[in-house]
DOMI-945392 format. One record per atom (N, C-alpha, C): residue number from 0; residue in one letter; atom name; x, y, z. Coordinates in pm, 1 decimal, always signed. Atoms other than C-alpha are relative to their C-alpha. Example, Ala and Ser with C-alpha at 12.3 -4.5 7.8 and 13.67 -1.06 7.14 Angstrom:
<0 "A" "N" <+89.0 -119.0 +0.0>>
<0 "A" "CA" <+1230.0 -450.0 +780.0>>
<0 "A" "C" <+90.0 +120.0 +0.0>>
<1 "S" "N" <-82.0 -119.0 -6.0>>
<1 "S" "CA" <+1367.0 -106.0 +714.0>>
<1 "S" "C" <-77.0 +109.0 +73.0>>
//
This chain:
<0 "X" "N" <-36.8 -7.2 +139.7>>
<0 "X" "CA" <-1847.3 +2128.6 +1418.1>>
<0 "X" "C" <+106.6 -106.0 -29.2>>
<1 "X" "N" <-97.6 +104.7 +29.2>>
<1 "X" "CA" <-1665.9 +1830.4 +1261.6>>
<1 "X" "C" <+125.6 +58.6 -62.8>>
<2 "X" "N" <-127.2 -43.4 +58.5>>
<2 "X" "CA" <-1300.7 +1870.4 +1171.5>>
<2 "X" "C" <+11.0 -52.0 -142.3>>
<3 "X" "N" <-19.5 +40.4 +138.5>>
<3 "X" "CA" <-1211.5 +1857.9 +805.2>>
<3 "X" "C" <+128.2 -82.5 -12.6>>
<4 "X" "N" <-118.6 +79.9 +28.2>>
<4 "X" "CA" <-965.0 +1609.1 +668.8>>
<4 "X" "C" <+108.2 +93.9 -53.2>>
<5 "X" "N" <-106.8 -88.3 +48.2>>
<5 "X" "CA" <-628.9 +1783.0 +619.9>>
<5 "X" "C" <+30.5 -22.4 -148.0>>
<6 "X" "N" <-34.4 +9.0 +141.8>>
<6 "X" "CA" <-535.4 +1859.4 +260.5>>
<6 "X" "C" <+125.7 -86.0 -17.5>>
<7 "X" "N" <-122.7 +80.1 +7.9>>
<7 "X" "CA" <-197.7 +1697.3 +331.4>>
<7 "X" "C" <-33.0 -148.7 -11.3>>
<8 "X" "N" <+39.8 +140.5 +7.1>>
<8 "X" "CA" <-366.6 +1362.5 +388.9>>
<8 "X" "C" <-63.4 -31.3 -135.4>>
<9 "X" "N" <+62.7 +19.7 +131.0>>
<9 "X" "CA" <-576.3 +1402.2 +73.6>>
<9 "X" "C" <+104.6 -6.1 -111.0>>
<10 "X" "N" <-104.5 -2.6 +103.0>>
<10 "X" "CA" <-268.0 +1486.8 -132.6>>
<10 "X" "C" <+78.8 -130.6 +0.4>>
<11 "X" "N" <-77.8 +123.6 -9.9>>
<11 "X" "CA" <-70.2 +1189.2 -5.3>>
<11 "X" "C" <-82.3 -120.5 -45.9>>
<12 "X" "N" <+85.0 +112.9 +38.8>>
<12 "X" "CA" <-361.3 +949.9 -45.8>>
<12 "X" "C" <-31.7 +0.0 -149.0>>
<13 "X" "N" <+25.8 -7.0 +144.5>>
<13 "X" "CA" <-423.8 +1074.4 -400.0>>
<13 "X" "C" <+107.3 -74.5 -78.0>>
<14 "X" "N" <-108.2 +73.2 +67.0>>
<14 "X" "CA" <-83.3 +943.0 -505.1>>
<14 "X" "C" <-11.9 -150.8 +22.0>>
<15 "X" "N" <+6.3 +142.3 -32.9>>
<15 "X" "CA" <-126.0 +611.6 -327.0>>
<15 "X" "C" <-120.7 -66.7 -66.2>>
<16 "X" "N" <+122.2 +60.0 +56.5>>
<16 "X" "CA" <-483.9 +548.0 -440.0>>
<16 "X" "C" <+7.7 -5.9 -152.3>>
<17 "X" "N" <-9.2 +2.5 +146.7>>
<17 "X" "CA" <-413.2 +644.1 -801.1>>
<17 "X" "C" <+93.1 -112.9 -46.3>>
<18 "X" "N" <-89.4 +110.2 +35.0>>
<18 "X" "CA" <-121.6 +399.8 -809.1>>
<18 "X" "C" <-69.0 -133.9 +22.3>>
<19 "X" "N" <+71.2 +124.8 -28.3>>
<19 "X" "CA" <-334.0 +129.7 -648.4>>
<19 "X" "C" <-103.7 -30.1 -108.5>>
<20 "X" "N" <+100.1 +19.5 +106.3>>
<20 "X" "CA" <-609.4 +181.5 -906.0>>
<20 "X" "C" <+68.4 -46.3 -128.2>>
<21 "X" "N" <-71.9 +39.7 +121.5>>
<21 "X" "CA" <-357.7 +160.0 -1190.8>>
<21 "X" "C" <+51.4 -143.5 +11.1>>
<22 "X" "N" <-52.6 +134.8 -20.0>>
<22 "X" "CA" <-202.1 -156.0 -1043.2>>
<22 "X" "C" <-110.5 -104.9 -0.7>>
<23 "X" "N" <+106.4 +99.7 -14.5>>
<23 "X" "CA" <-527.2 -332.4 -958.3>>
<23 "X" "C" <-80.4 -19.8 -128.0>>
<24 "X" "N" <+80.0 +11.3 +122.5>>
<24 "X" "CA" <-705.2 -255.7 -1285.3>>
<24 "X" "C" <+85.4 -28.8 -122.6>>
<25 "X" "N" <-85.8 +14.5 +116.7>>
<25 "X" "CA" <-404.1 -266.8 -1515.4>>
<25 "X" "C" <-19.5 +111.8 -101.1>>
<26 "X" "N" <+28.9 -112.2 +89.6>>
<26 "X" "CA" <-530.0 +58.2 -1669.2>>
<26 "X" "C" <+66.7 +124.0 +57.7>>
<27 "X" "N" <-75.0 -114.7 -51.4>>
<27 "X" "CA" <-273.0 +331.7 -1616.6>>
<27 "X" "C" <-76.9 +129.7 -17.6>>
<28 "X" "N" <+78.7 -120.6 +25.1>>
<28 "X" "CA" <-504.2 +591.9 -1766.9>>
<28 "X" "C" <-103.7 +21.9 +110.2>>
<29 "X" "N" <+96.1 -11.1 -109.8>>
<29 "X" "CA" <-761.0 +517.8 -1496.5>>
<29 "X" "C" <+68.8 +49.8 +126.7>>
<30 "X" "N" <-77.8 -50.3 -113.0>>
<30 "X" "CA" <-495.5 +567.6 -1229.4>>
<30 "X" "C" <+32.7 +147.4 -16.6>>
<31 "X" "N" <-26.7 -141.1 +28.3>>
<31 "X" "CA" <-403.7 +896.5 -1396.7>>
<31 "X" "C" <-122.6 +86.4 +22.1>>
<32 "X" "N" <+124.3 -73.7 -22.1>>
<32 "X" "CA" <-767.2 +1004.7 -1389.9>>
<32 "X" "C" <-25.8 +19.5 +149.3>>
<33 "X" "N" <+16.1 -10.9 -145.3>>
<33 "X" "CA" <-783.5 +930.6 -1017.8>>
<33 "X" "C" <+96.5 +104.6 +55.3>>
<34 "X" "N" <-98.8 -97.4 -45.0>>
<34 "X" "CA" <-466.4 +1135.7 -968.4>>
<34 "X" "C" <-43.9 +143.2 -33.1>>
<35 "X" "N" <+46.5 -133.5 +39.8>>
<35 "X" "CA" <-609.0 +1433.4 -1160.2>>
<35 "X" "C" <-117.7 +44.4 +86.7>>
<36 "X" "N" <+113.9 -33.7 -86.4>>
<36 "X" "CA" <-933.6 +1421.6 -962.0>>
<36 "X" "C" <+48.6 +31.5 +141.6>>
<37 "X" "N" <-55.0 -25.9 -133.1>>
<37 "X" "CA" <-737.2 +1400.2 -637.0>>
<37 "X" "C" <+70.8 +134.3 +7.2>>
<38 "X" "N" <-70.0 -128.9 +3.0>>
<38 "X" "CA" <-518.9 +1696.3 -734.7>>
<38 "X" "C" <-99.9 +115.2 -6.0>>
<39 "X" "N" <+101.8 -104.9 +9.4>>
<39 "X" "CA" <-823.8 +1901.6 -830.8>>
<39 "X" "C" <-71.5 +18.6 +133.9>>
<40 "X" "N" <+65.6 -6.1 -130.5>>
<40 "X" "CA" <-990.1 +1815.7 -500.0>>
<40 "X" "C" <+89.4 +73.9 +100.1>>
<41 "X" "N" <-93.6 -67.9 -90.5>>
<41 "X" "CA" <-679.1 +1928.4 -313.0>>
<41 "X" "C" <+6.9 +149.5 -28.7>>
<42 "X" "N" <-5.3 -142.4 +35.0>>
<42 "X" "CA" <-665.2 +2256.6 -503.7>>
<42 "X" "C" <-126.2 +71.1 +46.8>>
<43 "X" "N" <+125.4 -60.7 -45.4>>
<43 "X" "CA" <-1031.5 +2327.3 -432.0>>
<43 "X" "C" <+2.3 +20.3 +151.0>>
<44 "X" "N" <-5.9 -9.8 -147.2>>
<44 "X" "CA" <-978.4 +2256.4 -62.4>>
<44 "X" "C" <+105.6 +98.0 +48.8>>
<45 "X" "N" <-111.3 -83.3 -44.8>>
<45 "X" "CA" <-651.1 +2452.2 -44.5>>
<45 "X" "C" <-10.3 +144.3 -46.7>>
<46 "X" "N" <+2.9 -133.4 +61.3>>
<46 "X" "CA" <-748.6 +2758.5 -249.1>>
<46 "X" "C" <-22.8 +111.0 +102.0>>
<47 "X" "N" <+31.0 -106.3 -96.5>>
<47 "X" "CA" <-902.7 +2961.9 +32.0>>
<47 "X" "C" <+108.3 +16.4 +106.7>>
<48 "X" "N" <-101.4 -21.5 -104.6>>
<48 "X" "CA" <-652.0 +2893.6 +310.6>>
<48 "X" "C" <+140.0 +29.3 -53.0>>
<49 "X" "N" <-137.8 -11.9 +47.8>>
<49 "X" "CA" <-341.3 +2886.8 +90.6>>
<49 "X" "C" <+19.2 +103.4 -110.0>>
<50 "X" "N" <-13.2 -94.6 +110.4>>
<50 "X" "CA" <-411.3 +3108.1 -211.6>>
<50 "X" "C" <+56.4 -65.0 -125.3>>
<51 "X" "N" <-38.7 +57.6 +129.4>>
<51 "X" "CA" <-319.4 +3060.8 -576.1>>
<51 "X" "C" <+148.4 -34.7 -12.7>>
<52 "X" "N" <-144.1 +27.4 +13.1>>
<52 "X" "CA" <+60.7 +3075.9 -541.4>>
<52 "X" "C" <+36.0 -131.1 +69.8>>
<53 "X" "N" <-29.4 +125.5 -70.6>>
<53 "X" "CA" <+76.1 +2800.7 -280.4>>
<53 "X" "C" <-68.4 -118.4 -66.8>>
<54 "X" "N" <+67.3 +109.0 +72.3>>
<54 "X" "CA" <-179.4 +2595.6 -474.4>>
<54 "X" "C" <+80.1 -40.2 -123.3>>
<55 "X" "N" <-83.5 +30.8 +116.3>>
<55 "X" "CA" <+37.8 +2622.9 -785.8>>
<55 "X" "C" <+124.4 -76.5 +43.8>>
<56 "X" "N" <-117.7 +70.7 -51.8>>
<56 "X" "CA" <+339.7 +2517.7 -579.0>>
<56 "X" "C" <-36.7 -143.2 +37.3>>
<57 "X" "N" <+46.8 +132.6 -38.6>>
<57 "X" "CA" <+138.9 +2223.9 -445.6>>
<57 "X" "C" <-17.3 -89.7 -122.3>>
<58 "X" "N" <+19.0 +78.4 +122.0>>
<58 "X" "CA" <+43.5 +2108.4 -795.1>>
<58 "X" "C" <+134.9 -35.7 -63.0>>
<59 "X" "N" <-132.6 +28.0 +55.8>>
<59 "X" "CA" <+403.0 +2140.8 -918.6>>
<59 "X" "C" <+75.3 -103.1 +83.2>>
<60 "X" "N" <-64.3 +97.9 -86.5>>
<60 "X" "CA" <+532.4 +1951.9 -617.8>>
<60 "X" "C" <-61.8 -138.3 -20.0>>
<61 "X" "N" <+66.4 +127.6 +24.4>>
<61 "X" "CA" <+272.5 +1680.3 -674.2>>
<61 "X" "C" <+44.5 -62.8 -131.4>>
<62 "X" "N" <-49.0 +50.6 +128.6>>
<62 "X" "CA" <+380.4 +1649.6 -1037.6>>
<62 "X" "C" <+143.9 -49.4 +13.4>>
<63 "X" "N" <-138.0 +43.3 -23.0>>
<63 "X" "CA" <+742.4 +1630.5 -927.0>>
<63 "X" "C" <+6.7 -130.7 +76.4>>
<64 "X" "N" <+5.0 +125.4 -76.7>>
<64 "X" "CA" <+656.6 +1359.6 -676.0>>
<64 "X" "C" <-43.9 -116.4 -88.3>>
<65 "X" "N" <+46.0 +102.0 +94.8>>
<65 "X" "CA" <+473.7 +1167.2 -948.0>>
<65 "X" "C" <+116.4 -48.4 -85.5>>
<66 "X" "N" <-115.7 +36.0 +81.6>>
<66 "X" "CA" <+782.7 +1177.2 -1169.3>>
<66 "X" "C" <+104.3 -72.5 +84.9>>
<67 "X" "N" <-99.8 +61.2 -88.2>>
<67 "X" "CA" <+1012.8 +1095.1 -877.0>>
<67 "X" "C" <-37.6 -143.7 +34.9>>
<68 "X" "N" <+41.1 +137.1 -32.8>>
<68 "X" "CA" <+806.0 +788.2 -792.2>>
<68 "X" "C" <+34.0 -96.0 -113.3>>
<69 "X" "N" <-34.1 +84.8 +114.3>>
<69 "X" "CA" <+860.9 +655.2 -1142.9>>
<69 "X" "C" <+151.2 -24.1 -6.9>>
<70 "X" "N" <-146.3 +14.3 +1.5>>
<70 "X" "CA" <+1235.4 +719.3 -1123.9>>
<70 "X" "C" <+45.4 -92.8 +112.3>>
<71 "X" "N" <-38.9 +81.7 -115.0>>
<71 "X" "CA" <+1266.8 +567.6 -776.1>>
<71 "X" "C" <-46.1 -145.1 -13.0>>
<72 "X" "N" <+51.5 +136.2 +14.9>>
<72 "X" "CA" <+1058.6 +263.9 -873.7>>
<72 "X" "C" <+97.0 -89.1 -76.6>>
<73 "X" "N" <-97.4 +77.3 +78.8>>
<73 "X" "CA" <+1339.1 +158.0 -1110.1>>
<73 "X" "C" <+124.7 -35.5 +81.1>>
<74 "X" "N" <-113.3 +31.5 -87.2>>
<74 "X" "CA" <+1582.8 +138.4 -818.6>>
<74 "X" "C" <-35.9 -121.5 +85.4>>
<75 "X" "N" <+27.6 +113.0 -89.1>>
<75 "X" "CA" <+1606.1 -128.0 -551.0>>
<75 "X" "C" <-115.2 +29.6 +95.9>>
<76 "X" "N" <+111.5 -37.9 -87.1>>
<76 "X" "CA" <+1337.1 +64.2 -362.9>>
<76 "X" "C" <-130.2 -67.8 -43.6>>
<77 "X" "N" <+121.0 +63.6 +51.8>>
<77 "X" "CA" <+1062.1 -74.9 -586.8>>
<77 "X" "C" <-116.3 +97.4 -11.5>>
<78 "X" "N" <+112.8 -85.9 +33.7>>
<78 "X" "CA" <+727.4 +62.1 -696.4>>
<78 "X" "C" <-78.3 +48.4 +122.0>>
<79 "X" "N" <+84.8 -40.9 -112.6>>
<79 "X" "CA" <+517.3 +58.9 -379.5>>
<79 "X" "C" <+75.8 +84.5 +101.4>>
<80 "X" "N" <-79.0 -78.6 -95.6>>
<80 "X" "CA" <+794.7 +187.3 -156.1>>
<80 "X" "C" <+27.0 +139.5 -53.4>>
<81 "X" "N" <-24.2 -132.5 +56.7>>
<81 "X" "CA" <+870.0 +471.4 -395.2>>
<81 "X" "C" <-126.2 +85.4 +5.4>>
<82 "X" "N" <+125.8 -74.1 -9.9>>
<82 "X" "CA" <+504.4 +570.7 -405.3>>
<82 "X" "C" <-24.0 +43.4 +144.4>>
<83 "X" "N" <+17.5 -35.6 -141.6>>
<83 "X" "CA" <+488.3 +561.4 -25.6>>
<83 "X" "C" <+93.4 +113.4 +40.5>>
<84 "X" "N" <-97.0 -103.8 -34.3>>
<84 "X" "CA" <+802.6 +773.3 +2.4>>
<84 "X" "C" <-41.1 +135.9 -55.5>>
<85 "X" "N" <+36.1 -130.2 +57.5>>
<85 "X" "CA" <+690.8 +1044.6 -239.4>>
<85 "X" "C" <-133.6 +49.4 +53.9>>
<86 "X" "N" <+126.5 -41.6 -61.8>>
<86 "X" "CA" <+341.4 +1043.9 -88.1>>
<86 "X" "C" <+25.9 +64.1 +135.4>>
<87 "X" "N" <-36.6 -58.9 -129.5>>
<87 "X" "CA" <+497.9 +1111.5 +252.3>>
<87 "X" "C" <+62.3 +137.7 -19.5>>
<88 "X" "N" <-61.1 -130.1 +29.9>>
<88 "X" "CA" <+708.2 +1393.3 +105.2>>
<88 "X" "C" <-107.4 +100.8 -38.2>>
<89 "X" "N" <+107.4 -90.0 +41.8>>
<89 "X" "CA" <+402.1 +1543.9 -62.3>>
<89 "X" "C" <-89.4 +35.7 +117.9>>
<90 "X" "N" <+84.2 -25.9 -116.7>>
<90 "X" "CA" <+198.7 +1509.0 +256.1>>
<90 "X" "C" <+62.6 +100.0 +95.6>>
<91 "X" "N" <-68.2 -91.6 -91.8>>
<91 "X" "CA" <+456.4 +1683.1 +472.9>>
<91 "X" "C" <+7.7 +140.5 -60.8>>
<92 "X" "N" <-8.6 -130.8 +65.2>>
<92 "X" "CA" <+510.1 +1962.0 +220.8>>
<92 "X" "C" <-136.5 +68.7 -5.6>>
<93 "X" "N" <+134.6 -56.7 +4.5>>
<93 "X" "CA" <+135.0 +2011.0 +184.5>>
<93 "X" "C" <-42.7 +48.5 +137.2>>
<94 "X" "N" <+32.7 -45.2 -134.8>>
<94 "X" "CA" <+98.4 +2032.7 +558.7>>
<94 "X" "C" <+62.4 +137.2 +25.2>>
<95 "X" "N" <-66.6 -128.9 -20.3>>
<95 "X" "CA" <+353.7 +2315.1 +564.9>>
<95 "X" "C" <-60.1 +110.0 -88.6>>
<96 "X" "N" <+53.0 -99.9 +92.8>>
<96 "X" "CA" <+203.2 +2491.4 +260.4>>
<96 "X" "C" <-144.5 +38.0 +28.1>>
<97 "X" "N" <+144.7 -22.0 -8.0>>
<97 "X" "CA" <-165.3 +2456.4 +345.8>>
<97 "X" "C" <-56.5 -14.6 +140.8>>
<98 "X" "N" <+72.2 +36.0 -122.0>>
<98 "X" "CA" <-265.1 +2294.5 +673.6>>
<98 "X" "C" <+55.1 +60.5 +128.9>>
<99 "X" "N" <-61.0 -49.8 -123.2>>
<99 "X" "CA" <-21.4 +2434.1 +928.9>>
<99 "X" "C" <-57.7 +136.4 +36.3>>
<100 "X" "N" <+51.3 -129.0 -48.2>>
<100 "X" "CA" <-166.7 +2711.0 +1137.7>>
<100 "X" "C" <+116.2 +81.8 +52.5>>
<101 "X" "N" <-110.7 -80.9 -50.9>>
<101 "X" "CA" <+70.7 +2999.3 +1199.6>>
<101 "X" "C" <-12.2 +21.3 +151.3>>
<102 "X" "N" <-0.1 -23.4 -146.1>>
<102 "X" "CA" <+173.7 +3049.7 +1560.7>>
<102 "X" "C" <-30.0 +144.3 +27.3>>
<103 "X" "N" <+40.2 -136.7 -35.3>>
<103 "X" "CA" <+31.6 +3351.9 +1731.5>>
<103 "X" "C" <+113.8 +79.6 +60.1>>
//
């Protein structure tokens, strides 16, 4: 049986890919659409193992990371580094909320 891609990786990549789409196309709305699709995909994948409360927390955290990336991009960190940083934060948090298996 093949292993599934962790939701944490999908969540982190959703932020990075949506930013890349917005940057490469110059259409921020298209990047936003990619982000919404990525978030929906993560919720669908996380619903069964994590439940609705953790999924809601995941969506709120993702929205917070999105906002934080915009705030951090205005600092000396820059746009791509801020996106990478918040994607890493979202990925780690998602791993703890969804992907981590409890110890027996």
